[in-house]
VOBA-1610 file (N, C-alpha, C; in pm, whole numbers, padded with zeros to 5 digits, always signed):
BEGIN
Met-04507-04199+06683Met-04628-04240+06614Met-04703-04114+06571Thr-04728-04101+06443Thr-04788-03978+06390Thr-04938-03990+06365Lys-04988-04112+06339Lys-05131-04130+06316Lys-05173-04266+06370Val-05300-04278+06409Val-05355-04408+06449Val-05489-04426+06380Gly-05522-04550+06349Gly-05651-04580+06289Gly-05764-04565+06389Arg-05884-04555+06340Arg-05999-04528+06428Arg-06030-04644+06521Asn-05982-04765+06487Asn-06009-04880+06573Asn-05891-04915+06664Val-05786-04834+06660Val-05668-04860+06742Val-05697-04823+06887Thr-05663-04914+06980Thr-05689-04890+07122Thr-05561-04888+07206Lys-05453-04948+07155Lys-05330-04961+07234Lys-05246-04834+07233Phe-05261-04751+07130Phe-05172-04637+07113Phe-05250-04511+07080Lys-05184-04398+07104Lys-05238-04268+07063Lys-05126-04191+06995Val-05161-04090+06919Val-05061-04009+06851Val-04963-03951+06953Gly-04835-03962+06921Gly-04731-03913+07010Gly-04665-04021+07092Asp-04727-04139+07103Asp-04664-04250+07175Asp-04538-04295+07100Ile-04442-04347+07176Ile-04322-04403+07115Ile-04349-04551+07090Ala-04344-04590+06963Ala-04379-04726+06925Ala-04259-04794+06860Gly-04253-04926+06875Gly-04144-05002+06816Gly-04197-05114+06729Val-04137-05130+06613Val-04171-05239+06522Val-04048-05327+06506Gly-04062-05454+06539Gly-03949-05546+06533Gly-03941-05620+06402Cys-03920-05751+06410Cys-03895-05833+06291Cys-04023-05882+06225Val-04135-05874+06295Val-04259-05935+06247Val-04367-05828+06235Val-04436-05824+06121Val-04547-05730+06103Val-04676-05800+06063Gly-04676-05932+06061Gly-04799-06001+06025Gly-04790-06150+06053Ser-04906-06210+06077Ser-04918-06356+06091Ser-05065-06391+06071Cys-05097-06520+06069Cys-05234-06560+06040Cys-05329-06531+06156Arg-05275-06523+06278Arg-05349-06490+06400Arg-05446-06601+06444Ser-05442-06718+06379Ser-05539-06822+06415Ser-05478-06960+06436Cys-05354-06982+06396Cys-05292-07115+06411Cys-05255-07138+06557Asp-05209-07260+06587Asp-05172-07294+06725Asp-05064-07200+06778Asn-04966-07169+06695Asn-04859-07080+06739Asn-04913-06941+06771Cys-04994-06887+06683Cys-05046-06752+06704Cys-05133-06743+06829Thr-05214-06845+06853Thr-05303-06841+06969Thr-05226-06860+07100Gln-05099-06900+07090Gln-05013-06912+07209Gln-04911-06799+07216Asp-04938-06689+07146Asp-04850-06572+07145Asp-04711-06605+07089Leu-04709-06695+06992Leu-04585-06733+06925Leu-04596-06701+06776Glu-04631-06576+06747Glu-04647-06535+06608Glu-04519-06554+06526Asn-04407-06551+06593Asn-04278-06568+06524Asn-04259-06707+06465Tyr-04342-06803+06507Tyr-04334-06938+06452Tyr-04454-06970+06362Cys-04534-06871+06331Cys-04648-06891+06243Cys-04601-06924+06102Pro-04660-07025+06036Pro-04620-07058+05899Pro-04643-06943+05801Lys-04734-06851+05836Lys-04764-06738+05747Lys-04709-06607+05803Met-04610-06616+05889Met-04550-06497+05948Met-04493-06407+05840Val-04512-06275+05855Val-04463-06177+05758Val-04346-06101+05820Trp-04229-06112+05759Trp-04112-06037+05806Trp-04130-05888+05778Thr-04065-05808+05858Thr-04075-05662+05845Thr-04006-05611+05719Tyr-03915-05689+05666Tyr-03832-05640+05556Tyr-03834-05737+05437Asn-03857-05680+05320Asn-03846-05752+05193Asn-03939-05873+05182Lys-04057-05864+05238Lys-04159-05967+05222Lys-04289-05900+05178His-04397-05975+05175His-04522-05920+05124His-04637-05944+05222His-04721-05843+05236His-04845-05858+05311His-04944-05941+05228Glu-05057-05975+05289Glu-05159-06054+05219Glu-05211-05983+05095Asp-05213-05849+05098Asp-05263-05775+04983Asp-05159-05758+04873Gly-05041-05818+04893Gly-04935-05812+04792Gly-04838-05698+04807Ser-04866-05603+04895Ser-04774-05490+04914Ser-04647-05537+04986Arg-04537-05474+04950Arg-04407-05514+05003Arg-04379-05449+05139Thr-04310-05522+05223Thr-04264-05463+05350Thr-04123-05408+05329Phe-04100-05288+05379Phe-03971-05222+05357Phe-03890-05203+05485Gly-03944-05244+05598Gly-03867-05244+05721Gly-03813-05109+05764Gly-03697-05112+05830Gly-03638-04992+05887Gly-03587-04892+05788Tyr-03586-04926+05658Tyr-03542-04831+05557Tyr-03656-04741+05509Ser-03774-04762+05564Ser-03889-04683+05522Ser-03888-04545+05588Asp-03935-04444+05513Asp-03959-04313+05573Asp-04085-04318+05660Lys-04183-04396+05616Lys-04307-04413+05690Lys-04348-04559+05678Thr-04421-04607+05776Thr-04471-04745+05768Thr-04604-04754+05841Val-04691-04840+05792Val-04820-04865+05855Val-04820-05009+05904Val-04847-05027+06034Val-04838-05160+06094Val-04961-05185+06181Asp-05014-05306+06174Asp-05122-05347+06263Asp-05075-05332+06408Glu-05159-05273+06493Glu-05117-05245+06631Glu-05075-05371+06707His-05125-05488+06665His-05087-05611+06733His-04938-05636+06724Phe-04875-05587+06617Phe-04734-05614+06595Phe-04645-05495+06629Val-04696-05410+06716Val-04622-05292+06761Val-04606-05300+06912Val-04488-05264+06962Val-04465-05264+07106Val-04453-05120+07156Arg-04492-05101+07279Arg-04483-04969+07341Arg-04343-04951+07399Ile-04277-04841+07366Ile-04143-04814+07415Ile-04151-04718+07533Pro-04108-04759+07652Pro-04108-04668+07767Pro-04019-04547+07741Lys-04057-04435+07799Lys-03989-04309+07768Lys-03847-04302+07822Asn-03812-04387+07918Asn-03677-04380+07974Asn-03574-04453+07888Leu-03617-04520+07781Leu-03524-04592+07695Leu-03485-04506+07574Pro-03356-04482+07553Pro-03313-04407+07434Pro-03338-04489+07308Leu-03390-04425+07204Leu-03431-04498+07086Leu-03316-04570+07017Gln-03198-04506+07010Gln-03088-04568+06936Gln-03040-04697+07002Gly-03051-04707+07133Gly-03010-04830+07201Gly-03123-04928+07219Thr-03245-04884+07190Thr-03362-04971+07204Thr-03394-05046+07076Ala-03378-04979+06962Ala-03413-05041+06834Ala-03349-05178+06814Pro-03219-05197+06840Pro-03159-05330+06817Pro-03218-05439+06907Met-03275-05400+07020Met-03329-05501+07110Met-03453-05568+07053Leu-03520-05502+06957Leu-03638-05562+06895Leu-03602-05680+06807Cys-03473-05700+06783Cys-03424-05820+06714Cys-03324-05892+06803Ala-03209-05830+06825Ala-03103-05895+06902Ala-03146-05924+07046Gly-03215-05829+07108Gly-03256-05847+07247Gly-03353-05961+07266Ile-03460-05963+07186Ile-03560-06068+07201Ile-03506-06203+07156Thr-03410-06205+07065Thr-03354-06331+07018Thr-03286-06408+07130Val-03224-06339+07224Val-03161-06408+07336Val-03253-06413+07459Tyr-03334-06310+07478Tyr-03423-06306+07594Tyr-03522-06423+07591Ser-03579-06450+07475Ser-03682-06554+07465Ser-03630-06692+07509Pro-03520-06743+07452Pro-03474-06875+07497Pro-03420-06875+07640Met-03361-06763+07682Met-03311-06758+07820Met-03426-06770+07919Arg-03539-06707+07888Arg-03656-06718+07974Arg-03720-06857+07963Tyr-03739-06904+07841Tyr-03810-07030+07820Tyr-03735-07148+07882Phe-03603-07148+07869Phe-03523-07261+07919Phe-03472-07239+08061Gly-03522-07138+08129Gly-03489-07119+08270Gly-03348-07076+08299Leu-03290-06997+08208Leu-03150-06956+08225Leu-03136-06814+08278Met-03248-06743+08295Met-03243-06608+08352Met-03287-06614+08497Glu-03207-06683+08578Glu-03240-06701+08719Glu-03115-06678+08803Pro-03132-06623+08924Pro-03017-06602+09012Pro-02942-06733+09037Gly-02811-06727+09031Gly-02729-06844+09062Gly-02703-06936+08945Lys-02775-06921+08835Lys-02747-07003+08718Lys-02613-06961+08657His-02547-07057+08594His-02420-07027+08525His-02447-07037+08376Leu-02440-06923+08308Leu-02469-06915+08165Leu-02341-06891+08085Gly-02322-06970+07982Gly-02216-06945+07885Gly-02273-06871+07765Val-02199-06773+07716Val-02243-06695+07599Val-02133-06706+07494Val-02166-06769+07382Val-02069-06788+07274Val-02084-06672+07176Gly-01977-06594+07161Gly-01981-06479+07073Gly-02024-06354+07148Leu-01952-06245+07127Leu-01983-06122+07200Leu-02017-06010+07104Gly-02104-06039+07009Gly-02150-05937+06916Gly-02282-05879+06960Gly-02368-05846+06861Gly-02495-05782+06891Gly-02584-05867+06981Leu-02594-05996+06954Leu-02676-06084+07036Leu-02607-06118+07168Gly-02480-06152+07159Gly-02408-06198+07278Gly-02403-06096+07389His-02379-05969+07356His-02366-05871+07463His-02501-05845+07529Met-02612-05864+07454Met-02743-05852+07517Met-02769-05967+07613Ala-02727-06087+07578Ala-02744-06202+07667Ala-02668-06180+07797Val-02547-06124+07787Val-02468-06095+07907Val-02542-05995+07996Lys-02595-05889+07937Lys-02664-05787+08016Lys-02787-05842+08086Phe-02869-05920+08016Phe-02989-05977+08075Phe-02953-06072+08190Ala-02852-06156+08168Ala-02816-06255+08268Ala-02758-06191+08394Lys-02674-06092+08375Lys-02609-06029+08490Lys-02709-05955+08578Val-02809-05894+08518Val-02901-05812+08597Val-02990-05898+08687Val-03006-06027+08652Val-03087-06116+08737Val-03002-06195+08836Gly-02871-06173+08833Gly-02785-06240+08929Gly-02727-06372+08883Ala-02725-06396+08754Ala-02663-06518+08702Ala-02512-06498+08687Lys-02438-06606+08689Lys-02296-06604+08659Lys-02280-06618+08509Val-02192-06540+08448Val-02179-06540+08303Val-02034-06565+08262Thr-02017-06660+08173Thr-01886-06686+08111Thr-01899-06661+07962Val-01818-06571+07912Val-01815-06543+07767Val-01715-06637+07702Ile-01756-06697+07590Ile-01671-06791+07515Ile-01647-06729+07379Ser-01521-06701+07348Ser-01490-06625+07227Ser-01361-06675+07163Thr-01347-06648+07034Thr-01221-06678+06964Thr-01126-06560+06971Ser-01170-06445+07024Ser-01092-06321+07018Ser-01046-06277+07157Pro-00921-06305+07192Pro-00870-06261+07324Pro-00874-06111+07342Asn-00864-06036+07231Asn-00859-05890+07243Asn-00993-05829+07286Lys-01099-05909+07289Lys-01229-05858+07335Lys-01242-05858+07487Lys-01153-05928+07554Lys-01171-05951+07697Lys-01169-05822+07778Lys-01068-05740+07763Lys-01053-05621+07846Lys-01170-05525+07828Glu-01201-05495+07702Glu-01310-05402+07674Glu-01443-05456+07725Ala-01464-05586+07704Ala-01591-05646+07744Ala-01607-05650+07896Val-01499-05681+07967Val-01507-05685+08113Val-01542-05548+08168Glu-01479-05445+08113Glu-01503-05308+08161Glu-01646-05263+08132Gln-01700-05301+08017Gln-01831-05251+07976Gln-01946-05340+08023Leu-01922-05471+08031Leu-02032-05562+08058Leu-02023-05630+08194Gly-01904-05641+08250Gly-01889-05696+08384Gly-01924-05842+08398Phe-01892-05924+08298Phe-01919-06067+08313Phe-01815-06128+08407Asp-01832-06259+08436Asp-01750-06322+08540Asp-01624-06389+08488Glu-01636-06459+08375Glu-01520-06532+08322Glu-01516-06521+08171Phe-01399-06545+08115Phe-01378-06534+07970Phe-01297-06654+07925Leu-01352-06731+07833Leu-01283-06849+07780Leu-01247-06829+07634Ile-01125-06863+07598Ile-01085-06866+07458Ile-01123-07003+07404Ser-01206-07006+07303Ser-01266-07131+07258Ser-01167-07231+07200His-01048-07186+07162His-00948-07280+07109His-00838-07310+07210Asp-00854-07263+07333Asp-00756-07291+07439Asp-00802-07415+07515Gln-00741-07528+07484Gln-00785-07655+07541Gln-00770-07659+07693Glu-00669-07593+07746Glu-00649-07594+07891Glu-00763-07519+07961Gln-00801-07403+07906Gln-00913-07328+07964Gln-01044-07407+07955Leu-01066-07468+07839Leu-01190-07544+07820Leu-01197-07662+07917Gln-01087-07731+07932Gln-01084-07848+08020Gln-01117-07809+08163Ala-01065-07696+08207Ala-01088-07651+08344Ala-01235-07614+08367Ala-01306-07581+08260Ala-01446-07537+08274Ala-01546-07646+08242Met-01501-07766+08210Met-01592-07874+08172Met-01693-07903+08283Gly-01819-07919+08242Gly-01925-07958+08335Gly-01964-07852+08436Thr-01946-07724+08402Thr-01973-07617+08500Thr-02094-07530+08467Met-02150-07541+08348Met-02251-07444+08304Met-02390-07506+08296Asp-02488-07430+08343Asp-02628-07475+08335Asp-02682-07463+08194Gly-02635-07364+08120Gly-02681-07344+07984Gly-02584-07259+07906Ile-02593-07269+07775Ile-02509-07190+07686Ile-02597-07132+07575Ile-02585-07002+07552Ile-02648-06937+07438Ile-02541-06919+07331Asp-02556-06985+07218Asp-02458-06980+07109Asp-02510-06885+07002Thr-02445-06769+06989Thr-02491-06665+06897Thr-02412-06660+06767Val-02319-06750+06749Val-02226-06742+06635Val-02289-06798+06508Ser-02278-06723+06399Ser-02335-06765+06271Ser-02232-06828+06178Ala-02105-06824+06213Ala-02002-06891+06133Ala-01993-07037+06176Ala-01943-07120+06086Ala-01927-07262+06119Ala-01829-07278+06234His-01865-07359+06333His-01778-07382+06448His-01820-07512+06516Pro-01727-07578+06585Pro-01757-07706+06650Pro-01846-07687+06772Leu-01934-07785+06797Leu-02025-07779+06911Leu-01986-07876+07023Leu-01901-07973+06992Leu-01872-08078+07088Leu-01816-08023+07218His-01721-07929+07209His-01661-07877+07332His-01763-07793+07411Leu-01860-07735+07343Leu-01964-07660+07414Leu-02053-07754+07495Val-02087-07867+07436Val-02165-07967+07510Val-02088-08014+07632Gly-01957-08027+07618Gly-01874-08069+07731Gly-01873-07970+07846Leu-01897-07843+07817Leu-01898-07741+07922Leu-02024-07747+08007Leu-02127-07816+07957Leu-02255-07821+08027Leu-02255-07920+08144Lys-02330-07884+08247Lys-02358-07977+08355Lys-02456-08084+08305Thr-02478-08186+08386Thr-02587-08279+08359Thr-02718-08200+08350Asn-02799-08232+08250Asn-02925-08161+08222Asn-02902-08022+08163Gly-02780-07992+08123Gly-02751-07861+08066Gly-02813-07843+07928Lys-02824-07718+07887Lys-02892-07685+07761Lys-02802-07598+07674Leu-02783-07640+07550Leu-02711-07561+07451Leu-02815-07505+07354Ile-02831-07373+07353Ile-02935-07310+07271Ile-02868-07236+07156Leu-02906-07271+07034Leu-02848-07212+06914Leu-02939-07101+06862Val-02885-06980+06855Val-02960-06869+06798Val-02885-06806+06680Gly-02759-06844+06662Gly-02688-06808+06539Gly-02736-06901+06429Ala-02699-06873+06306Ala-02751-06954+06195Ala-02641-06986+06094Pro-02548-07075+06130Pro-02444-07115+06034Pro-02506-07183+05913Ile-02452-07155+05796Ile-02502-07219+05674Ile-02460-07365+05672Gln-02338-07393+05713Gln-02288-07530+05713Gln-02348-07606+05831Pro-02410-07722+05809Pro-02468-07799+05919Pro-02361-07842+06018Pro-02386-07828+06148Pro-02287-07868+06249Pro-02283-08019+06265Glu-02170-08069+06313Glu-02157-08210+06347Glu-02154-08223+06498Leu-02230-08318+06549Leu-02236-08335+06693Leu-02261-08482+06728Pro-02165-08551+06790Pro-02185-08689+06832Pro-02299-08700+06933Val-02369-08809+06930Val-02487-08826+07016Val-02450-08866+07158Phe-02345-08945+07175Phe-02316-08999+07309Phe-02293-08892+07416Pro-02226-08781+07387Pro-02213-08678+07492Pro-02347-08623+07539Leu-02447-08624+07451Leu-02581-08580+07491Leu-02648-08684+07579Ile-02639-08810+07538Ile-02703-08918+07611Ile-02645-08933+07751Leu-02513-08927+07761Leu-02446-08953+07889Leu-02464-08840+07990Gly-02515-08725+07947Gly-02539-08616+08041Gly-02682-08565+08038Arg-02769-08636+07967Arg-02907-08591+07949Arg-02910-08443+07912Lys-02829-08411+07810Lys-02814-08272+07769Lys-02902-08242+07648Leu-02936-08115+07634Leu-03029-08072+07532Leu-02963-07974+07437Val-02984-07994+07306Val-02945-07896+07205Val-03072-07847+07140Ala-03095-07717+07142Ala-03220-07661+07092Ala-03192-07534+07012Gly-03293-07488+06942Gly-03284-07364+06866Gly-03395-07269+06906Ser-03380-07143+06869Ser-03482-07044+06902Ser-03471-06928+06805Ala-03586-06867+06772Ala-03588-06754+06678Ala-03673-06641+06734Ile-03614-06526+06750Ile-03676-06405+06805Ile-03780-06439+06912Gly-03901-06381+06907Gly-04003-06408+07007Gly-04136-06354+06961Gly-04244-06395+07027Gly-04376-06344+06994Gly-04394-06203+07045Met-04506-06141+07011Met-04528-06002+07045Met-04544-05981+07196Lys-04612-06070+07264Lys-04629-06057+07408Lys-04494-06062+07478Glu-04411-06155+07436Glu-04280-06170+07498Glu-04186-06055+07462Thr-04201-06001+07341Thr-04120-05887+07301Thr-04152-05765+07386Gln-04281-05742+07413Gln-04318-05632+07503Gln-04264-05657+07643Glu-04271-05781+07688Glu-04217-05818+07819Glu-04067-05786+07826Met-03995-05819+07720Met-03852-05792+07715Met-03822-05643+07723Ile-03898-05563+07647Ile-03876-05418+07648Ile-03907-05361+07786Asp-04014-05406+07849Asp-04048-05358+07983Asp-03941-05399+08085Phe-03888-05519+08070Phe-03781-05566+08158Phe-03657-05479+08140Ala-03625-05448+08015Ala-03509-05364+07987Ala-03527-05225+08045Ala-03647-05170+08034Ala-03673-05037+08088Ala-03660-05036+08240Lys-03709-05140+08304Lys-03703-05150+08449Lys-03558-05152+08498His-03470-05217+08421His-03331-05234+08464His-03234-05145+08386Asn-03288-05051+08309Asn-03205-04957+08231Asn-03105-05030+08141Ile-03155-05127+08068Ile-03072-05203+07975Ile-03100-05157+07832Thr-02995-05128+07758Thr-03006-05099+07615Thr-02890-05164+07543Ala-02901-05172+07412Ala-02792-05227+07332Ala-02680-05124+07320Asp-02558-05173+07312Asp-02444-05085+07286Asp-02440-05055+07137Val-02444-04929+07101Val-02450-04891+06960Val-02349-04781+06930Glu-02319-04767+06803Glu-02243-04653+06753Glu-02332-04580+06653Val-02361-04456+06678Val-02445-04377+06589Val-02357-04305+06488Ile-02383-04326+06359Ile-02302-04265+06254Ile-02393-04183+06163Pro-02338-04084+06091Pro-02420-04002+06001Pro-02478-04085+05888Met-02594-04044+05839Met-02654-04113+05725Met-02571-04094+05599Asp-02500-03979+05589Asp-02414-03953+05474Asp-02285-04031+05493Ile-02270-04143+05424Ile-02155-04230+05444Ile-02025-04161+05406Asn-02029-04069+05310Asn-01907-03999+05273Asn-01857-03912+05387Thr-01950-03846+05456Thr-01912-03766+05573Thr-01851-03855+05680Tyr-01910-03973+05700Tyr-01859-04064+05801Tyr-01718-04110+05769Ile-01695-04143+05642Ile-01562-04190+05603Ile-01458-04082+05626Ile-01490-03958+05594Ile-01396-03848+05613Ile-01372-03825+05762Gln-01477-03834+05843Gln-01459-03816+05986Gln-01367-03922+06044Gln-01380-04043+05995Gln-01297-04151+06047Gln-01156-04150+05986Asn-01142-04086+05869Asn-01014-04085+05799Asn-00985-03943+05749Pro-00952-03850+05838Pro-00932-03711+05798Pro-00823-03691+05695Gln-00731-03787+05683Gln-00624-03773+05585Gln-00678-03775+05443Leu-00802-03826+05423Leu-00860-03832+05289Leu-00894-03692+05236Thr-00904-03594+05325Thr-00937-03459+05282Thr-00814-03380+05238Arg-00697-03434+05260Arg-00575-03365+05224Arg-00545-03383+05075Asn-00487-03280+05013Asn-00449-03288+04872Asn-00315-03358+04857
//
């Protein structure tokens, strides 16, 4: 942080500050007064949207940005910036529903569908609180690397009917992070009675889901989008306490340099 306004009280010059997905909201609706700015009808995205004065938001591609202190989180000094930045989107997107729906508790069995940016954060949060984690994926080749890096408990191939059948009715909740079209029925079947399937991916094609499997198990299908500012700060503080960051690959800004580094044969005549 290089400058602060004269009325700013939360930060001082030199503090490490983080700006996530939201840089504005009405601050007066029911959602805003409950620290749910992310659900405000007038919420302003950090990227490619407009403030009330008509100026455009440019997000993480900006050289400089000016943000209301309400929409800025304090980054603890023990968190490396490159692994912290993705948590302001991917981290809070899974942390918020896991907390709200009671899935970040010792002894809970959480299923995580998809092991990308969101999924691996859900695994890290769940494991550090003592939950059992089963990763559900279409890619068998992710298992070895993921077990070594993330230490989850079980791995299910989503199209392996034998594996799915053996796991039916075993999970307290499932966080579904997949944005491609995929069936939900077998995921509902994996839930215990009163289990919760939380959708945080955003497939364009509407999913199909029969009602009877929900009725017969009093199961819940819900959605969630990022989190409010209070909860985002809570997530960052939780991550700092447990030394959790996102797994990232840092590459040069010069894409041509990166391509040559990854493909040295391109430099040969």
